[in-house]
Biopython code that builds the backbone (N, CA, C, O; Angstrom):
import numpy as np
from Bio.PDB.StructureBuilder import StructureBuilder

atoms = [
    (1, "UNK", "N", (30.745, -14.524, 68.515)),
    (1, "UNK", "CA", (32.182, -13.967, 69.377)),
    (1, "UNK", "C", (32.477, -12.651, 68.689)),
    (1, "UNK", "O", (32.475, -12.302, 67.508)),
    (2, "UNK", "N", (32.753, -11.984, 69.944)),
    (2, "UNK", "CA", (33.956, -10.903, 69.795)),
    (2, "UNK", "C", (35.201, -10.523, 70.052)),
    (2, "UNK", "O", (35.510, -10.503, 71.243)),
    (3, "UNK", "N", (36.168, -10.153, 69.114)),
    (3, "UNK", "CA", (37.610, -10.692, 69.099)),
    (3, "UNK", "C", (38.068, -8.745, 69.498)),
    (3, "UNK", "O", (39.224, -8.338, 69.392)),
    (4, "UNK", "N", (37.067, -7.974, 69.867)),
    (4, "UNK", "CA", (37.160, -6.860, 71.312)),
    (4, "UNK", "C", (38.916, -7.431, 71.430)),
    (4, "UNK", "O", (39.074, -8.634, 71.639)),
    (5, "UNK", "N", (40.359, -6.397, 71.268)),
    (5, "UNK", "CA", (40.755, -5.935, 71.067)),
    (5, "UNK", "C", (42.331, -7.458, 71.146)),
    (5, "UNK", "O", (43.289, -7.646, 71.895)),
    (6, "UNK", "N", (41.854, -8.059, 70.110)),
    (6, "UNK", "CA", (42.692, -8.985, 69.413)),
    (6, "UNK", "C", (43.074, -8.235, 68.440)),
    (6, "UNK", "O", (42.780, -7.049, 68.287)),
    (7, "UNK", "N", (44.056, -9.215, 67.427)),
    (7, "UNK", "CA", (44.957, -10.334, 68.501)),
    (7, "UNK", "C", (45.634, -8.832, 69.084)),
    (7, "UNK", "O", (45.571, -7.639, 68.788)),
    (8, "UNK", "N", (46.460, -9.890, 70.317)),
    (8, "UNK", "CA", (47.020, -9.339, 71.214)),
    (8, "UNK", "C", (48.389, -9.931, 71.317)),
    (8, "UNK", "O", (49.098, -10.281, 70.373)),
    (9, "UNK", "N", (48.899, -10.047, 73.694)),
    (9, "UNK", "CA", (50.473, -10.761, 72.897)),
    (9, "UNK", "C", (49.968, -12.271, 73.354)),
    (9, "UNK", "O", (50.878, -13.097, 73.433)),
    (10, "UNK", "N", (48.616, -12.740, 73.667)),
    (10, "UNK", "CA", (48.205, -14.240, 74.012)),
    (10, "UNK", "C", (47.476, -14.879, 72.762)),
    (10, "UNK", "O", (47.642, -16.018, 72.325)),
    (11, "UNK", "N", (46.625, -13.885, 72.278)),
    (11, "UNK", "CA", (45.790, -14.537, 70.813)),
    (11, "UNK", "C", (46.127, -14.005, 69.263)),
    (11, "UNK", "O", (46.106, -12.802, 69.004)),
    (12, "UNK", "N", (46.362, -14.765, 68.511)),
    (12, "UNK", "CA", (46.065, -13.746, 67.526)),
    (12, "UNK", "C", (44.937, -14.237, 67.132)),
    (12, "UNK", "O", (44.235, -14.903, 67.892)),
    (13, "UNK", "N", (44.525, -13.911, 65.582)),
    (13, "UNK", "CA", (43.405, -14.480, 65.355)),
    (13, "UNK", "C", (43.413, -14.769, 63.737)),
    (13, "UNK", "O", (44.079, -13.929, 63.131)),
    (14, "UNK", "N", (42.771, -15.850, 62.852)),
    (14, "UNK", "CA", (43.293, -16.620, 62.168)),
    (14, "UNK", "C", (40.790, -16.691, 61.583)),
    (14, "UNK", "O", (39.661, -16.992, 61.969)),
    (15, "UNK", "N", (42.075, -15.831, 59.889)),
    (15, "UNK", "CA", (40.320, -16.656, 59.088)),
    (15, "UNK", "C", (40.584, -16.767, 58.305)),
    (15, "UNK", "O", (41.773, -17.038, 58.137)),
    (16, "UNK", "N", (39.909, -16.680, 57.442)),
    (16, "UNK", "CA", (39.989, -17.386, 55.054)),
    (16, "UNK", "C", (39.920, -16.236, 54.762)),
    (16, "UNK", "O", (39.656, -15.272, 55.480)),
    (17, "UNK", "N", (40.221, -16.299, 53.385)),
    (17, "UNK", "CA", (39.927, -15.180, 52.731)),
    (17, "UNK", "C", (39.014, -15.781, 51.568)),
    (17, "UNK", "O", (38.694, -16.958, 51.398)),
    (18, "UNK", "N", (38.732, -14.827, 50.930)),
    (18, "UNK", "CA", (37.488, -15.689, 50.067)),
    (18, "UNK", "C", (38.828, -16.726, 49.134)),
    (18, "UNK", "O", (38.672, -17.938, 48.978)),
    (19, "UNK", "N", (40.064, -15.980, 48.610)),
    (19, "UNK", "CA", (40.502, -17.676, 48.126)),
    (19, "UNK", "C", (40.296, -18.297, 48.177)),
    (19, "UNK", "O", (39.735, -18.936, 47.286)),
    (20, "UNK", "N", (40.667, -18.812, 49.677)),
    (20, "UNK", "CA", (41.108, -19.431, 49.937)),
    (20, "UNK", "C", (42.052, -19.676, 50.545)),
    (20, "UNK", "O", (42.613, -20.713, 50.194)),
    (21, "UNK", "N", (42.759, -18.818, 51.833)),
    (21, "UNK", "CA", (44.136, -18.516, 51.888)),
    (21, "UNK", "C", (44.093, -18.272, 53.492)),
    (21, "UNK", "O", (43.373, -17.426, 54.023)),
    (22, "UNK", "N", (45.036, -19.203, 54.228)),
    (22, "UNK", "CA", (44.875, -18.815, 55.561)),
    (22, "UNK", "C", (45.749, -17.165, 55.966)),
    (22, "UNK", "O", (46.838, -16.606, 55.836)),
    (23, "UNK", "N", (44.143, -16.917, 56.613)),
    (23, "UNK", "CA", (45.297, -15.294, 56.641)),
    (23, "UNK", "C", (45.526, -15.521, 57.981)),
    (23, "UNK", "O", (44.991, -16.524, 58.453)),
    (24, "UNK", "N", (46.592, -14.417, 59.140)),
    (24, "UNK", "CA", (47.116, -14.838, 60.946)),
    (24, "UNK", "C", (46.884, -13.868, 60.552)),
    (24, "UNK", "O", (47.062, -13.573, 59.370)),
    (25, "UNK", "N", (46.394, -13.046, 61.471)),
    (25, "UNK", "CA", (45.991, -11.609, 62.722)),
    (25, "UNK", "C", (47.347, -11.752, 63.617)),
    (25, "UNK", "O", (47.511, -12.941, 63.893)),
    (26, "UNK", "N", (48.335, -10.950, 64.138)),
    (26, "UNK", "CA", (48.312, -11.465, 64.836)),
    (26, "UNK", "C", (49.299, -9.876, 65.497)),
    (26, "UNK", "O", (49.660, -9.251, 64.499)),
    (27, "UNK", "N", (49.585, -9.436, 66.291)),
    (27, "UNK", "CA", (50.108, -8.045, 66.561)),
    (27, "UNK", "C", (50.986, -8.058, 67.237)),
    (27, "UNK", "O", (51.362, -8.906, 68.047)),
    (28, "UNK", "N", (51.690, -6.378, 66.735)),
    (28, "UNK", "CA", (52.947, -6.512, 66.298)),
    (28, "UNK", "C", (52.895, -5.043, 66.863)),
    (28, "UNK", "O", (52.002, -4.195, 66.859)),
    (29, "UNK", "N", (54.659, -5.060, 67.530)),
    (29, "UNK", "CA", (54.839, -3.552, 67.585)),
    (29, "UNK", "C", (56.180, -3.089, 66.909)),
    (29, "UNK", "O", (57.088, -3.664, 67.510)),
    (30, "UNK", "N", (56.653, -2.345, 65.981)),
    (30, "UNK", "CA", (57.285, -1.834, 64.517)),
    (30, "UNK", "C", (58.665, -1.764, 65.460)),
    (30, "UNK", "O", (58.894, -1.247, 66.553)),
    (31, "UNK", "N", (59.319, -2.386, 64.694)),
    (31, "UNK", "CA", (60.233, -1.902, 64.984)),
    (31, "UNK", "C", (61.262, -1.006, 64.455)),
    (31, "UNK", "O", (62.302, -0.592, 64.967)),
    (32, "UNK", "N", (60.656, -0.777, 63.154)),
    (32, "UNK", "CA", (60.745, -0.154, 62.239)),
    (32, "UNK", "C", (59.730, 0.498, 61.325)),
    (32, "UNK", "O", (58.731, -0.127, 60.970)),
    (33, "UNK", "N", (59.991, 1.894, 60.888)),
    (33, "UNK", "CA", (58.489, 2.394, 59.677)),
    (33, "UNK", "C", (58.257, 1.683, 58.421)),
    (33, "UNK", "O", (59.143, 1.423, 57.607)),
    (34, "UNK", "N", (56.199, 1.181, 58.228)),
    (34, "UNK", "CA", (56.072, 0.810, 57.478)),
    (34, "UNK", "C", (55.499, 1.625, 57.239)),
    (34, "UNK", "O", (55.607, 2.725, 57.781)),
    (35, "UNK", "N", (54.345, 1.201, 55.939)),
    (35, "UNK", "CA", (53.287, 1.737, 55.223)),
    (35, "UNK", "C", (52.335, 1.132, 54.876)),
    (35, "UNK", "O", (52.287, 0.345, 53.930)),
    (36, "UNK", "N", (50.736, 1.687, 56.220)),
    (36, "UNK", "CA", (49.680, 0.537, 56.606)),
    (36, "UNK", "C", (49.443, 0.389, 54.836)),
    (36, "UNK", "O", (50.113, 1.298, 54.345)),
    (37, "UNK", "N", (48.494, -0.701, 53.307)),
    (37, "UNK", "CA", (48.179, -0.540, 52.375)),
    (37, "UNK", "C", (46.742, 0.167, 53.008)),
    (37, "UNK", "O", (46.211, 1.014, 52.290)),
    (38, "UNK", "N", (46.239, -0.082, 54.038)),
    (38, "UNK", "CA", (45.387, 0.491, 53.952)),
    (38, "UNK", "C", (45.169, 1.314, 53.947)),
    (38, "UNK", "O", (44.543, 1.547, 52.913)),
    (39, "UNK", "N", (45.362, 2.837, 55.027)),
    (39, "UNK", "CA", (45.188, 4.528, 53.773)),
    (39, "UNK", "C", (46.781, 4.908, 53.797)),
    (39, "UNK", "O", (47.208, 6.063, 53.776)),
    (40, "UNK", "N", (47.301, 4.135, 53.828)),
    (40, "UNK", "CA", (48.870, 4.320, 52.928)),
    (40, "UNK", "C", (50.113, 5.087, 53.312)),
    (40, "UNK", "O", (51.148, 5.325, 52.689)),
    (41, "UNK", "N", (49.537, 5.525, 55.000)),
    (41, "UNK", "CA", (50.422, 6.055, 56.410)),
    (41, "UNK", "C", (50.974, 5.190, 56.385)),
    (41, "UNK", "O", (51.072, 4.081, 55.862)),
    (42, "UNK", "N", (51.531, 6.083, 57.319)),
    (42, "UNK", "CA", (53.376, 5.410, 58.544)),
    (42, "UNK", "C", (52.679, 4.649, 59.563)),
    (42, "UNK", "O", (52.044, 5.060, 60.534)),
    (43, "UNK", "N", (52.890, 3.572, 59.206)),
    (43, "UNK", "CA", (52.723, 2.971, 61.276)),
    (43, "UNK", "C", (54.487, 3.257, 61.680)),
    (43, "UNK", "O", (55.415, 2.796, 61.015)),
    (44, "UNK", "N", (54.639, 4.128, 62.930)),
    (44, "UNK", "CA", (55.553, 4.650, 62.895)),
    (44, "UNK", "C", (56.282, 3.322, 64.304)),
    (44, "UNK", "O", (55.657, 2.448, 64.904)),
    (45, "UNK", "N", (57.601, 3.658, 64.394)),
    (45, "UNK", "CA", (57.816, 2.609, 65.107)),
    (45, "UNK", "C", (57.972, 3.218, 66.298)),
    (45, "UNK", "O", (58.136, 4.381, 66.667)),
    (46, "UNK", "N", (57.792, 1.104, 67.332)),
    (46, "UNK", "CA", (56.480, 1.857, 68.456)),
    (46, "UNK", "C", (55.629, 1.859, 68.355)),
    (46, "UNK", "O", (54.928, 2.014, 69.355)),
    (47, "UNK", "N", (54.875, 1.642, 66.728)),
    (47, "UNK", "CA", (53.985, 1.359, 67.404)),
    (47, "UNK", "C", (53.026, 0.378, 67.630)),
    (47, "UNK", "O", (53.553, -0.604, 67.107)),
    (48, "UNK", "N", (52.069, 0.054, 68.028)),
    (48, "UNK", "CA", (50.837, -0.809, 68.340)),
    (48, "UNK", "C", (50.655, -1.216, 67.056)),
    (48, "UNK", "O", (50.514, -0.164, 66.432)),
    (49, "UNK", "N", (50.549, -2.428, 66.043)),
    (49, "UNK", "CA", (49.277, -2.315, 65.342)),
    (49, "UNK", "C", (49.760, -4.401, 64.926)),
    (49, "UNK", "O", (50.592, -5.299, 65.053)),
    (50, "UNK", "N", (48.508, -4.026, 64.429)),
    (50, "UNK", "CA", (49.299, -6.009, 63.563)),
    (50, "UNK", "C", (49.436, -5.750, 62.236)),
    (50, "UNK", "O", (49.319, -4.723, 61.567)),
    (51, "UNK", "N", (49.882, -7.614, 61.822)),
    (51, "UNK", "CA", (50.542, -8.460, 61.159)),
    (51, "UNK", "C", (50.044, -9.611, 60.769)),
    (51, "UNK", "O", (50.290, -10.677, 61.332)),
    (52, "UNK", "N", (49.056, -9.427, 59.434)),
    (52, "UNK", "CA", (48.580, -9.635, 58.800)),
    (52, "UNK", "C", (49.254, -10.807, 57.901)),
    (52, "UNK", "O", (49.780, -10.381, 56.873)),
    (53, "UNK", "N", (49.326, -12.143, 58.099)),
    (53, "UNK", "CA", (50.337, -12.653, 57.237)),
    (53, "UNK", "C", (49.563, -14.032, 57.166)),
    (53, "UNK", "O", (48.950, -14.828, 57.877)),
    (54, "UNK", "N", (50.140, -13.730, 55.345)),
    (54, "UNK", "CA", (48.590, -14.827, 54.823)),
    (54, "UNK", "C", (49.343, -16.271, 54.453)),
    (54, "UNK", "O", (50.477, -16.383, 53.989)),
    (55, "UNK", "N", (48.644, -17.079, 54.701)),
    (55, "UNK", "CA", (49.992, -18.401, 54.398)),
    (55, "UNK", "C", (48.716, -18.930, 53.493)),
    (55, "UNK", "O", (47.587, -19.234, 53.877)),
    (56, "UNK", "N", (49.447, -18.938, 51.751)),
    (56, "UNK", "CA", (48.344, -19.102, 50.273)),
    (56, "UNK", "C", (48.399, -21.198, 50.602)),
    (56, "UNK", "O", (49.081, -22.100, 51.089)),
    (57, "UNK", "N", (47.256, -20.928, 49.965)),
    (57, "UNK", "CA", (47.122, -22.792, 49.271)),
    (57, "UNK", "C", (48.092, -23.291, 48.718)),
    (57, "UNK", "O", (48.717, -24.053, 49.456)),
    (58, "UNK", "N", (48.544, -23.162, 47.558)),
    (58, "UNK", "CA", (49.058, -23.073, 46.968)),
    (58, "UNK", "C", (50.207, -23.075, 47.372)),
    (58, "UNK", "O", (50.943, -23.445, 46.457)),
    (59, "UNK", "N", (51.260, -22.647, 49.112)),
    (59, "UNK", "CA", (51.969, -22.845, 49.161)),
    (59, "UNK", "C", (52.505, -20.397, 49.229)),
    (59, "UNK", "O", (52.069, -19.257, 49.072)),
    (60, "UNK", "N", (53.673, -21.234, 49.576)),
    (60, "UNK", "CA", (53.891, -19.298, 49.978)),
    (60, "UNK", "C", (53.145, -18.374, 51.236)),
    (60, "UNK", "O", (51.976, -18.411, 51.621)),
    (61, "UNK", "N", (53.984, -17.762, 51.584)),
    (61, "UNK", "CA", (53.512, -16.309, 52.803)),
    (61, "UNK", "C", (53.843, -15.563, 51.780)),
    (61, "UNK", "O", (54.305, -15.833, 50.672)),
    (62, "UNK", "N", (53.548, -14.596, 52.297)),
    (62, "UNK", "CA", (53.756, -12.962, 52.593)),
    (62, "UNK", "C", (52.833, -12.563, 54.073)),
    (62, "UNK", "O", (51.950, -13.135, 54.712)),
    (63, "UNK", "N", (53.551, -11.310, 54.195)),
    (63, "UNK", "CA", (52.801, -10.128, 55.604)),
    (63, "UNK", "C", (53.041, -9.072, 55.460)),
    (63, "UNK", "O", (54.158, -8.698, 55.102)),
    (64, "UNK", "N", (52.039, -8.271, 55.702)),
    (64, "UNK", "CA", (52.005, -6.680, 55.580)),
    (64, "UNK", "C", (51.455, -6.087, 57.054)),
    (64, "UNK", "O", (50.524, -6.379, 57.804)),
    (65, "UNK", "N", (52.544, -5.091, 57.060)),
    (65, "UNK", "CA", (52.387, -3.846, 58.611)),
    (65, "UNK", "C", (50.492, -3.149, 58.665)),
    (65, "UNK", "O", (50.403, -2.215, 57.867)),
    (66, "UNK", "N", (49.065, -3.446, 59.436)),
    (66, "UNK", "CA", (48.147, -2.687, 58.680)),
    (66, "UNK", "C", (47.979, -1.697, 60.964)),
    (66, "UNK", "O", (48.084, -1.982, 62.157)),
    (67, "UNK", "N", (47.753, -0.848, 60.250)),
    (67, "UNK", "CA", (47.435, 0.077, 61.960)),
    (67, "UNK", "C", (46.037, -0.939, 62.195)),
    (67, "UNK", "O", (45.222, -1.403, 61.397)),
    (68, "UNK", "N", (46.134, -1.005, 63.178)),
    (68, "UNK", "CA", (44.228, -1.166, 63.645)),
    (68, "UNK", "C", (43.187, -1.200, 63.380)),
    (68, "UNK", "O", (42.279, -2.029, 63.328)),
    (69, "UNK", "N", (43.303, -0.473, 63.246)),
    (69, "UNK", "CA", (41.347, 0.831, 62.868)),
    (69, "UNK", "C", (41.668, -0.262, 61.250)),
    (69, "UNK", "O", (41.113, -1.246, 60.760)),
    (70, "UNK", "N", (42.462, 0.315, 61.001)),
    (70, "UNK", "CA", (42.438, -0.336, 58.979)),
    (70, "UNK", "C", (42.308, -1.874, 58.683)),
    (70, "UNK", "O", (41.861, -2.367, 57.647)),
    (71, "UNK", "N", (42.635, -2.332, 59.446)),
    (71, "UNK", "CA", (42.694, -3.847, 59.962)),
    (71, "UNK", "C", (41.528, -4.486, 60.267)),
    (71, "UNK", "O", (41.156, -5.510, 59.693)),
    (72, "UNK", "N", (40.467, -3.506, 61.821)),
    (72, "UNK", "CA", (39.800, -3.595, 61.613)),
    (72, "UNK", "C", (38.346, -2.929, 60.863)),
    (72, "UNK", "O", (37.158, -3.109, 61.130)),
    (73, "UNK", "N", (38.864, -2.288, 60.065)),
    (73, "UNK", "CA", (37.926, -1.921, 59.179)),
    (73, "UNK", "C", (37.429, -2.796, 58.004)),
    (73, "UNK", "O", (36.406, -3.342, 57.591)),
    (74, "UNK", "N", (39.367, -2.532, 57.553)),
    (74, "UNK", "CA", (38.867, -3.329, 56.014)),
    (74, "UNK", "C", (39.172, -4.520, 55.655)),
    (74, "UNK", "O", (38.512, -5.153, 54.831)),
    (75, "UNK", "N", (40.264, -4.980, 56.269)),
    (75, "UNK", "CA", (40.692, -6.734, 56.681)),
    (75, "UNK", "C", (40.293, -7.484, 56.711)),
    (75, "UNK", "O", (40.150, -8.343, 55.840)),
    (76, "UNK", "N", (39.637, -7.391, 58.755)),
    (76, "UNK", "CA", (38.307, -8.380, 59.013)),
    (76, "UNK", "C", (37.332, -8.565, 58.498)),
    (76, "UNK", "O", (36.962, -9.738, 58.541)),
    (77, "UNK", "N", (36.460, -7.620, 57.797)),
    (77, "UNK", "CA", (35.225, -7.991, 57.383)),
    (77, "UNK", "C", (35.258, -9.191, 56.072)),
    (77, "UNK", "O", (34.371, -10.038, 55.964)),
    (78, "UNK", "N", (36.337, -9.100, 55.201)),
    (78, "UNK", "CA", (37.007, -10.112, 54.235)),
    (78, "UNK", "C", (37.497, -11.726, 54.777)),
    (78, "UNK", "O", (38.127, -12.538, 54.099)),
    (79, "UNK", "N", (36.959, -11.930, 56.331)),
    (79, "UNK", "CA", (37.787, -13.311, 56.471)),
    (79, "UNK", "C", (36.416, -13.539, 56.887)),
    (79, "UNK", "O", (35.745, -12.928, 57.718)),
    (80, "UNK", "N", (36.182, -14.340, 56.294)),
    (80, "UNK", "CA", (35.584, -16.270, 56.925)),
    (80, "UNK", "C", (36.649, -17.105, 57.670)),
    (80, "UNK", "O", (37.845, -17.394, 57.670)),
    (81, "UNK", "N", (34.906, -17.416, 58.612)),
    (81, "UNK", "CA", (36.154, -18.660, 60.050)),
    (81, "UNK", "C", (36.867, -17.853, 60.481)),
    (81, "UNK", "O", (37.974, -18.302, 60.781)),
    (82, "UNK", "N", (36.739, -16.940, 60.634)),
    (82, "UNK", "CA", (37.919, -16.057, 61.443)),
    (82, "UNK", "C", (37.511, -16.720, 62.955)),
    (82, "UNK", "O", (36.338, -17.052, 63.126)),
    (83, "UNK", "N", (38.725, -16.949, 64.298)),
    (83, "UNK", "CA", (38.735, -17.998, 64.967)),
    (83, "UNK", "C", (40.499, -17.239, 66.107)),
    (83, "UNK", "O", (41.592, -16.755, 65.812)),
    (84, "UNK", "N", (39.946, -17.496, 67.046)),
    (84, "UNK", "CA", (40.917, -16.599, 68.124)),
    (84, "UNK", "C", (42.137, -18.014, 68.094)),
    (84, "UNK", "O", (41.856, -19.212, 68.133)),
    (85, "UNK", "N", (43.499, -17.388, 68.015)),
    (85, "UNK", "CA", (44.541, -18.831, 68.545)),
    (85, "UNK", "C", (45.432, -18.503, 68.932)),
    (85, "UNK", "O", (45.800, -17.379, 68.593)),
    (86, "UNK", "N", (46.215, -19.237, 69.790)),
    (86, "UNK", "CA", (46.866, -19.002, 70.563)),
    (86, "UNK", "C", (48.590, -18.530, 69.766)),
    (86, "UNK", "O", (49.212, -18.698, 68.718)),
    (87, "UNK", "N", (48.690, -18.050, 70.734)),
    (87, "UNK", "CA", (49.424, -16.296, 69.195)),
    (87, "UNK", "C", (50.839, -17.678, 69.594)),
    (87, "UNK", "O", (51.954, -17.212, 69.357)),
    (88, "UNK", "N", (50.882, -19.282, 70.162)),
    (88, "UNK", "CA", (52.302, -19.822, 70.028)),
    (88, "UNK", "C", (52.327, -20.915, 68.941)),
    (88, "UNK", "O", (53.202, -21.753, 68.726)),
    (89, "UNK", "N", (50.622, -20.612, 68.019)),
    (89, "UNK", "CA", (49.945, -21.140, 66.796)),
    (89, "UNK", "C", (50.762, -20.427, 65.175)),
    (89, "UNK", "O", (50.716, -20.896, 64.037)),
    (90, "UNK", "N", (51.605, -18.894, 65.788)),
    (90, "UNK", "CA", (51.237, -17.962, 65.009)),
    (90, "UNK", "C", (52.851, -17.321, 64.358)),
    (90, "UNK", "O", (53.188, -16.685, 63.359)),
    (91, "UNK", "N", (53.568, -17.919, 65.590)),
    (91, "UNK", "CA", (55.303, -17.588, 65.376)),
    (91, "UNK", "C", (55.154, -17.534, 63.706)),
    (91, "UNK", "O", (54.254, -18.006, 63.011)),
    (92, "UNK", "N", (56.599, -16.638, 63.227)),
    (92, "UNK", "CA", (56.673, -16.477, 62.395)),
    (92, "UNK", "C", (57.039, -17.851, 61.225)),
    (92, "UNK", "O", (56.555, -18.291, 60.183)),
    (93, "UNK", "N", (58.001, -18.112, 61.991)),
    (93, "UNK", "CA", (58.612, -20.013, 61.975)),
    (93, "UNK", "C", (57.594, -20.233, 61.357)),
    (93, "UNK", "O", (57.280, -20.084, 60.176)),
    (94, "UNK", "N", (56.996, -20.667, 62.389)),
    (94, "UNK", "CA", (55.606, -22.080, 61.868)),
    (94, "UNK", "C", (54.802, -21.469, 60.698)),
    (94, "UNK", "O", (54.709, -22.249, 59.750)),
    (95, "UNK", "N", (54.386, -20.651, 60.577)),
    (95, "UNK", "CA", (54.098, -19.718, 59.159)),
    (95, "UNK", "C", (54.249, -19.676, 58.307)),
    (95, "UNK", "O", (53.409, -19.717, 57.409)),
    (96, "UNK", "N", (56.169, -19.505, 58.157)),
    (96, "UNK", "CA", (56.599, -19.394, 57.292)),
    (96, "UNK", "C", (56.861, -21.891, 56.906)),
    (96, "UNK", "O", (56.583, -22.630, 55.961)),
    (97, "UNK", "N", (57.262, -22.027, 57.791)),
    (97, "UNK", "CA", (56.563, -23.890, 57.381)),
    (97, "UNK", "C", (55.226, -23.946, 56.531)),
    (97, "UNK", "O", (55.001, -24.064, 55.326)),
    (98, "UNK", "N", (54.705, -23.858, 57.270)),
    (98, "UNK", "CA", (52.895, -24.094, 57.041)),
    (98, "UNK", "C", (53.380, -23.526, 55.417)),
    (98, "UNK", "O", (53.115, -24.359, 54.551)),
    (99, "UNK", "N", (54.100, -22.134, 54.851)),
    (99, "UNK", "CA", (54.205, -21.654, 53.454)),
    (99, "UNK", "C", (54.931, -22.258, 52.817)),
    (99, "UNK", "O", (55.277, -21.740, 51.755)),
    (100, "UNK", "N", (55.482, -23.606, 53.174)),
    (100, "UNK", "CA", (56.275, -23.804, 52.176)),
    (100, "UNK", "C", (55.717, -25.407, 50.987)),
    (100, "UNK", "O", (56.318, -25.973, 50.074)),
    (101, "UNK", "N", (53.855, -25.726, 51.834)),
    (101, "UNK", "CA", (53.952, -27.256, 51.937)),
    (101, "UNK", "C", (51.506, -26.610, 51.374)),
    (101, "UNK", "O", (50.451, -26.102, 51.755)),
    (102, "UNK", "N", (52.143, -27.164, 50.470)),
    (102, "UNK", "CA", (50.420, -26.809, 49.949)),
    (102, "UNK", "C", (49.568, -27.045, 50.719)),
    (102, "UNK", "O", (50.042, -27.649, 51.681)),
    (103, "UNK", "N", (47.823, -26.770, 50.862)),
    (103, "UNK", "CA", (47.198, -27.038, 51.528)),
    (103, "UNK", "C", (46.959, -28.377, 51.673)),
    (103, "UNK", "O", (47.198, -28.804, 52.802)),
    (104, "UNK", "N", (46.641, -29.004, 51.036)),
    (104, "UNK", "CA", (46.432, -30.400, 50.987)),
    (104, "UNK", "C", (47.398, -31.197, 51.631)),
    (104, "UNK", "O", (47.294, -32.409, 51.818)),
    (105, "UNK", "N", (48.133, -30.639, 51.891)),
    (105, "UNK", "CA", (49.769, -31.956, 52.459)),
    (105, "UNK", "C", (49.555, -31.701, 54.272)),
    (105, "UNK", "O", (49.495, -32.485, 55.220)),
    (106, "UNK", "N", (49.472, -29.958, 54.129)),
    (106, "UNK", "CA", (49.406, -29.315, 55.589)),
    (106, "UNK", "C", (48.618, -30.223, 56.682)),
    (106, "UNK", "O", (47.454, -30.620, 56.626)),
    (107, "UNK", "N", (49.437, -30.400, 57.531)),
    (107, "UNK", "CA", (48.423, -31.643, 58.692)),
    (107, "UNK", "C", (48.877, -32.701, 58.565)),
    (107, "UNK", "O", (49.315, -32.982, 59.680)),
    (108, "UNK", "N", (49.084, -33.579, 57.842)),
    (108, "UNK", "CA", (49.612, -34.646, 57.235)),
    (108, "UNK", "C", (51.166, -34.896, 57.435)),
    (108, "UNK", "O", (52.056, -34.125, 57.074)),
    (109, "UNK", "N", (51.327, -36.100, 58.068)),
    (109, "UNK", "CA", (53.549, -36.501, 58.513)),
    (109, "UNK", "C", (53.359, -37.808, 57.554)),
    (109, "UNK", "O", (52.516, -38.653, 57.251)),
    (110, "UNK", "N", (54.781, -37.389, 57.260)),
    (110, "UNK", "CA", (55.175, -38.589, 56.479)),
    (110, "UNK", "C", (56.409, -39.922, 57.225)),
    (110, "UNK", "O", (57.628, -39.875, 57.394)),
    (111, "UNK", "N", (55.638, -40.735, 57.443)),
    (111, "UNK", "CA", (56.224, -41.650, 58.134)),
    (111, "UNK", "C", (57.916, -41.760, 58.115)),
    (111, "UNK", "O", (58.623, -41.105, 57.349)),
    (112, "UNK", "N", (58.332, -42.566, 58.950)),
    (112, "UNK", "CA", (60.559, -41.813, 59.169)),
    (112, "UNK", "C", (60.535, -43.457, 58.382)),
    (112, "UNK", "O", (59.851, -44.477, 58.474)),
    (113, "UNK", "N", (61.664, -43.005, 57.625)),
    (113, "UNK", "CA", (61.699, -44.617, 57.528)),
    (113, "UNK", "C", (63.572, -45.081, 58.271)),
    (113, "UNK", "O", (63.936, -46.255, 58.340)),
]
sb = StructureBuilder()
sb.init_structure("model")
sb.init_model(0)
sb.init_chain("A")
sb.init_seg("    ")
for serial, (resi, resn, name, xyz) in enumerate(atoms, 1):
    if name == "N":
        sb.init_residue(resn, " ", resi, " ")
    sb.init_atom(name, np.array(xyz, "f"), 0.0, 1.0, " ", f" {name:<3s}", serial, name[0])
structure = sb.get_structure()
């Protein structure tokens, strides 16, 4: 499957890192200047780029802002089981909520009393 042009405003990408963490690749438009971890160049204000949001299997999240080319060249080849998902699933609050639960507890709901 080709993921050319993704992530975009309608779809994000979800993959698994070598450590078993979920890595969500989300489209972003810079509202401030960031440093790309791939090339250490500036991601300028207003620039279309990729936000890599990692949801760690032991809990916790982190995100980094990448140039699209750097993410495609460096980040994507290190991911397995990559699939396109609705951008509604990759909202910041949803991903941070997932990061508060260790991987074995995700998807399970506790019954209300």
